C-alpha positions in Angstrom: -49.6 -21.8 -65.2 -47.2 -24.0 -67.1 -43.6 -24.3 -66.0 -41.1 -22.6 -68.3 -39.7 -25.2 -70.7 -36.0 -26.0 -70.0 -33.5 -24.9 -72.7 -32.0 -27.7 -74.7 -29.0 -29.4 -73.0 -25.6 -29.2 -74.7 -24.2 -32.7 -75.1 -20.5 -33.2 -74.3 -18.4 -34.6 -77.1 -16.5 -37.7 -76.1 -12.9 -38.2 -76.9 -12.7 -40.5 -79.9 -9.7 -42.3 -78.4 -11.8 -43.3 -75.4 -15.0 -44.3 -77.4 -13.6 -45.8 -80.5 -16.9 -47.1 -81.8 -19.0 -43.9 -81.0 -21.6 -46.0 -79.2 -21.5 -44.0 -76.0 -22.2 -40.7 -77.8 -25.3 -42.2 -79.5 -26.5 -43.7 -76.1 -26.1 -40.3 -74.4 -28.1 -38.6 -77.1 -30.8 -41.2 -76.7 -30.9 -40.7 -72.9 -31.1 -37.0 -73.4 -34.1 -37.3 -75.7 -35.8 -39.5 -73.1 -35.1 -37.0 -70.4 -36.6 -34.2 -72.5 -39.7 -36.2 -72.9 -39.8 -36.9 -69.1 -39.4 -33.2 -68.4 -42.4 -32.5 -70.7 -44.5 -35.0 -68.9 -43.5 -33.5 -65.5 -44.7 -30.1 -66.7 -48.0 -31.5 -67.8 -48.4 -33.4 -64.5 -47.7 -30.1 -62.6 -50.4 -28.3 -64.5 -52.9 -31.2 -63.9 -52.0 -31.2 -60.1 -52.6 -27.4 -60.0 -56.1 -27.8 -61.5 -57.0 -30.5 -58.9 -55.6 -28.2 -56.1 -57.7 -25.3 -57.3 -60.8 -27.5 -57.5 -60.4 -28.7 -53.9 -59.5 -25.3 -52.6 -62.9 -24.1 -53.7 -64.6 -27.1 -52.1 -62.8 -26.4 -48.8 -64.0 -22.8 -48.5 -67.4 -23.4 -47.0 -65.9 -25.8 -44.5 -63.3 -23.2 -43.5 -66.1 -20.7 -43.1 -68.1 -23.0 -40.8 -65.0 -23.9 -38.8 -64.1 -20.2 -38.3 -67.6 -19.4 -37.1 -67.4 -22.1 -34.5 -63.9 -21.2 -33.4 -65.0 -17.6 -32.8 -67.2 -18.9 -30.0 -64.3 -20.4 -28.0 -62.4 -17.9 -25.8 -58.7 -17.6 -26.3 -58.7 -20.3 -29.1 -56.0 -18.7 -31.2 -53.9 -17.7 -28.2 -53.8 -21.3 -27.0 -53.2 -22.6 -30.5 -50.3 -20.3 -31.0 -48.8 -21.0 -27.6 -49.0 -24.8 -28.2 -47.1 -24.6 -31.5 -43.4 -24.9 -30.7 -42.1 -22.6 -33.5 -44.7 -19.8 -33.0 -44.6 -20.1 -29.2 -40.8 -19.3 -29.3 -41.7 -15.9 -30.9 -44.2 -14.9 -28.2 -43.7 -13.0 -25.0 -46.2 -12.1 -22.3 -47.3 -8.9 -24.0 -47.8 -10.7 -27.4 -50.0 -13.2 -25.5 -52.1 -10.4 -24.1 -52.7 -9.1 -27.6 -53.7 -12.5 -28.9 -56.4 -12.8 -26.3 -58.3 -10.3 -28.5 -57.8 -12.3 -31.7 -61.1 -13.7 -33.1 -60.2 -15.1 -36.5 -57.4 -16.4 -38.6 -57.7 -16.8 -42.4 -55.3 -17.9 -45.1 -56.3 -17.0 -48.7 -54.2 -18.5 -51.5 -54.1 -16.8 -54.9 -56.2 -18.4 -57.6 -53.2 -20.1 -59.3 -51.8 -21.1 -55.8 -48.2 -20.8 -57.0 -48.0 -17.0 -57.0 -48.7 -16.5 -53.3 -51.1 -16.2 -50.4 -52.2 -13.8 -47.7 -52.6 -14.3 -43.9 -55.4 -12.3 -42.1 -55.6 -11.9 -38.4 -58.9 -10.4 -37.1 -59.2 -8.7 -33.7 -62.0 -7.4 -31.6 -61.6 -3.9 -30.0 -58.5 -4.0 -27.8 -56.3 -1.6 -25.8 -53.2 -2.1 -28.1 -54.1 -0.9 -31.6 -56.9 0.5 -33.7 -56.8 -2.1 -36.5 -59.5 -4.8 -36.7 -57.4 -6.7 -39.2 -53.7 -7.3 -39.7 -52.7 -8.7 -43.1 -49.5 -10.0 -44.5 -49.4 -10.9 -48.1 -46.7 -13.1 -49.8 -46.3 -12.7 -53.6 -44.0 -14.8 -55.8 -42.3 -12.9 -58.6 -41.7 -14.3 -62.1 -38.1 -14.7 -61.1 -39.1 -16.9 -58.1 -38.4 -14.4 -55.4 -40.9 -14.0 -52.6 -42.0 -10.5 -51.7 -44.2 -9.4 -48.9 -46.5 -6.5 -48.0 -47.8 -5.9 -44.5 -50.5 -3.9 -42.7 -49.2 -0.9 -40.8 -50.2 -1.4 -37.2 -51.9 1.7 -35.7 -50.7 1.4 -32.1 -52.5 3.2 -29.4 -50.4 5.7 -27.4 -47.8 3.9 -25.2 -48.8 0.5 -26.5 -46.4 -0.1 -29.4 -44.9 -3.6 -28.8 -42.6 -3.2 -31.8 -40.8 -0.2 -30.5 -37.8 -1.4 -28.6 -37.3 1.8 -26.6 -41.0 2.2 -25.8 -42.6 1.2 -22.5 -45.5 -1.1 -22.8 -48.3 -1.3 -20.3 -49.6 -4.8 -20.0 -52.0 -5.4 -17.1 -50.9 -2.1 -15.6 -47.2 -2.9 -15.8 -44.5 -1.0 -17.6 -42.1 -3.1 -19.6 -38.7 -2.0 -20.8 -38.2 -3.7 -24.2 -34.6 -2.5 -24.8 -33.0 -5.8 -24.1 -35.8 -8.1 -25.1 -36.3 -10.0 -28.4 -38.6 -8.5 -31.0 -42.4 -8.8 -30.5 -44.2 -11.4 -32.6 -46.1 -8.4 -34.1 -42.8 -7.1 -35.6 -43.5 -9.8 -38.2 -46.2 -7.6 -39.6 -43.9 -4.6 -39.8 -40.5 -6.1 -40.7 -40.3 -8.3 -43.8 -36.9 -9.6 -42.7 -38.2 -11.1 -39.4 -38.8 -14.8 -40.0 -40.0 -13.9 -43.4 -41.9 -16.6 -45.3 -40.8 -19.2 -42.7 -43.4 -17.9 -40.2 -45.9 -17.6 -42.9 -45.4 -21.1 -44.1 -45.8 -22.4 -40.5 -49.1 -20.5 -40.1 -50.4 -21.6 -43.5 -49.3 -25.3 -43.6 -49.5 -26.2 -39.8 -51.9 -23.9 -37.9 -54.4 -23.0 -40.6 -54.5 -26.5 -42.0 -55.4 -28.1 -38.6 -55.6 -25.7 -35.7 -57.3 -28.3 -33.5 -54.2 -30.4 -33.2 -52.4 -27.5 -31.5 -55.4 -26.2 -29.5 -55.9 -29.6 -28.0 -52.2 -30.2 -27.4 -51.5 -32.8 -24.7 -48.6 -32.3 -22.4 -45.9 -35.0 -22.3 -47.2 -36.6 -19.1 -50.7 -37.0 -20.5 -49.2 -38.5 -23.7 -47.1 -41.0 -21.7 -50.2 -41.9 -19.6 -52.2 -42.6 -22.8 -49.4 -44.7 -24.2 -49.1 -46.7 -20.9 -52.9 -47.4 -20.9 -52.8 -48.5 -24.5 -49.8 -50.8 -23.7 -51.6 -52.3 -20.7 -54.7 -52.9 -22.8 -52.7 -54.6 -25.5 -51.0 -56.8 -22.9 -54.4 -57.8 -21.4 -55.6 -58.8 -24.9 -52.5 -60.8 -25.6 -52.8 -62.6 -22.3 -56.5 -63.5 -23.0 -55.5 -64.8 -26.4 -52.8 -67.0 -24.9 -55.1 -68.4 -22.2 -57.6 -69.3 -24.9 -55.0 -71.1 -26.9 -53.8 -73.1 -23.9 -57.4 -74.2 -23.1 
């Protein structure tokens, strides 16, 4: 889908008393002509990049499928992945985490032309919270460039609606008063104003692109230990090199 061609720019007229020879006006017109040509090349480049992205999106699909099949065999994979992502973890409470234990798959599907939107699909096994086996949020870009969304209606089981602030929720046998608590993560599926496309972009570009980096997240102490070990090994190598040079 080609970008809309920019309308011709209006060139300002210079004060003759400032530019007595008229050279500046001619130079500005020549610069403008060059810029118009550059804009045309940028549009063509954008179309070519889109074709490459579409090609590789198709090539990635069987790998995504194989990855999803393997992930489904690991208990609490998506729960741990979401909890290890700093932005998503900030949206989760204990009840949300209990729901995510039943999540089996995450899928992101981009539209064919990529630019017009994408959908995020959460899949769940049978659980005590809602009847749905899939929760879907779709993002659609309008011709004017505005992002619109459509969401799955969550069919909560009696007394389990995490998105109802005044409702009591039974998690592991406990009643929880949500009146003064922040919204549930699952409000994202019911309220287009909550986090909006920011949460969607994080899931699409960070989590879906490489969930392993968050599932295998190391805590700070482990990272520091690894850095210390690497530093010690480098020091040992440098020491051996220096000894060899002295000999």
